[in-house]
Structures are given as C-alpha cells and as structure tokens.
C-alpha positions in Angstrom: -3.6 16.5 -106.6 -3.1 12.9 -105.6 -6.2 10.6 -105.5 -5.6 9.7 -101.8 -5.7 13.3 -100.6 -8.9 14.8 -99.3 -10.3 18.1 -100.3 -12.9 20.1 -98.2 -15.9 21.6 -100.0 -15.2 25.1 -98.7 -11.7 25.0 -100.0 -12.8 23.6 -103.4 -15.5 26.3 -103.8 -12.9 29.0 -103.0 -10.3 27.4 -105.4 -12.8 27.4 -108.3 -13.6 31.0 -107.6 -17.2 30.5 -106.5 -16.4 32.7 -103.5 -13.9 35.5 -103.0 -12.4 34.2 -99.7 -12.3 30.9 -98.0 -13.9 32.3 -94.9 -16.9 33.5 -97.0 -17.1 30.0 -98.5 -17.0 28.4 -95.0 -19.7 30.7 -93.8 -21.9 29.9 -96.9 -21.6 26.2 -96.0 -22.5 26.8 -92.3 -25.5 28.9 -93.2 -27.0 26.3 -95.6 -26.3 27.9 -98.9 -24.3 25.0 -100.2 -26.4 21.8 -100.8 -26.1 18.4 -102.4 -29.3 16.6 -103.3 -31.2 19.0 -101.1 -29.1 18.4 -98.0 -27.0 21.1 -96.4 -23.2 20.5 -96.5 -20.7 21.1 -93.7 -17.5 22.9 -94.7 -15.6 19.7 -93.9 -17.5 17.6 -96.5 -15.1 15.7 -98.7 -15.4 16.6 -102.4 -15.6 13.7 -104.9 -15.5 13.9 -108.7 -19.0 13.7 -110.2 -20.9 15.2 -107.3 -23.3 18.0 -108.0 -23.7 21.0 -105.7 -26.2 23.8 -105.5 -24.4 27.1 -104.6 -26.5 30.1 -103.7 -24.9 33.6 -103.6 -27.5 36.2 -102.9 -30.1 36.0 -105.6 -27.9 33.8 -107.8 -28.3 30.1 -107.6 -25.9 27.8 -109.5 -25.7 24.1 -110.0 -22.2 22.8 -110.5 -20.7 19.4 -111.2 -17.2 18.5 -110.0 -15.1 17.5 -112.9 -11.7 17.7 -111.2 -10.2 18.5 -107.8 -8.5 21.8 -107.4 -6.6 22.5 -104.1 -5.1 25.9 -104.9 -6.8 29.0 -106.2 -5.8 29.6 -109.9 -6.8 32.1 -112.6 -10.4 32.1 -113.8 -9.7 30.4 -117.1 -8.1 27.5 -115.5 -10.7 27.2 -112.7 -13.5 26.8 -115.2 -12.0 23.5 -116.4 -12.5 21.9 -112.9 -16.3 22.2 -112.8 -19.3 22.1 -115.2 -22.1 24.7 -114.8 -25.4 22.8 -115.0 -27.6 25.8 -114.2 -30.6 26.1 -116.5 -30.6 29.2 -118.7 -33.9 30.4 -117.1 -32.3 30.6 -113.7 -29.3 32.7 -114.7 -29.4 36.4 -113.8 -28.4 37.4 -117.3 -31.7 35.8 -118.5 -33.8 37.7 -116.0 -34.7 41.2 -117.0 -34.8 44.2 -114.7 -38.0 45.3 -116.4 -39.9 42.4 -115.0 -39.2 43.2 -111.4 -41.5 45.6 -109.6 -40.0 48.7 -108.1 -40.1 48.6 -104.3 -39.9 52.2 -103.4 -41.7 54.0 -100.7 -43.1 57.5 -100.9 -40.9 60.2 -99.5 -42.0 61.0 -95.9 -43.9 57.7 -95.5 -41.6 56.9 -92.6 -40.2 53.6 -91.5 -42.1 50.4 -92.7 -44.3 48.8 -90.0 -43.8 45.2 -89.1 -46.7 44.3 -91.3 -45.2 46.2 -94.3 -41.9 44.5 -93.8 -43.5 41.1 -93.9 -45.3 41.9 -97.1 -42.1 43.2 -98.6 -40.3 40.0 -97.6 -43.1 37.8 -99.0 -42.8 39.7 -102.4 -39.0 39.2 -102.5 -39.2 35.5 -101.7 -41.1 34.8 -104.9 -38.5 36.5 -107.1 -35.5 34.4 -105.9 -37.0 31.0 -105.5 
C-alpha cells in the first residue's frame, strides 16, 4: 500500500482479522468498542503506523499496535505480521480459568428474574469483564 493512501480503521481491523466482516467492524466502531487513548473511534478514522487501539469483542479485550497497513484481507499467518498484540497475559481469556467464575444458574421453576434480580446479575457480570 502506498504511503499517500488512506486506510479506515474499520477496514484495517477487518483486514487483520480482528472481526469476521467489515460491517461487524464498522458496528464495533460505532458502538464504542474500538478506542485509542480512551477515546472512541469513528469507522472513518485514518490508521497510522505506530498507533495503539483497544479492541473489545464480547468479554475479550485486546490492545494492538499498528506495525503495517493492510488494505485487503489475507490469511491469518500474514495478517499477524501487520500488528503487534500488547495485551497483558492477565487479560487474555486463555489465562482466565472457568473455575474462578461463579455459576449463574437459577433454580428450576423460579420463574423469570425480576428487575432487581436482573440488575444484580448485571452488576456481578460487570466485575468479571472490566
């Protein structure tokens, strides 16, 4: 890719295989799951070499640094050479054990959770993924 060409962040994240489709990547940008220095990025943000992005996909949060610009989607082995994963080992899901997470199951026949129950469940889950 030539130096004078501009590359959008949604297209870059799709090309390095952070997201399955470009529309999912665009939606992630719009919903605030892609950040740079704590600020939400628009899908049209221009990618520059050396920038660091925080990408959140569900419970997974990754910090990536742009090493090279990639305009087209390539195989996974090639895509890895265009970014550097700066995520601490403690934050990776492979590090987290399923044994440390409490089981959120309700008794059979307990019915639908009340609004208060739902808020308590949400508060518990927020602590796990932050």
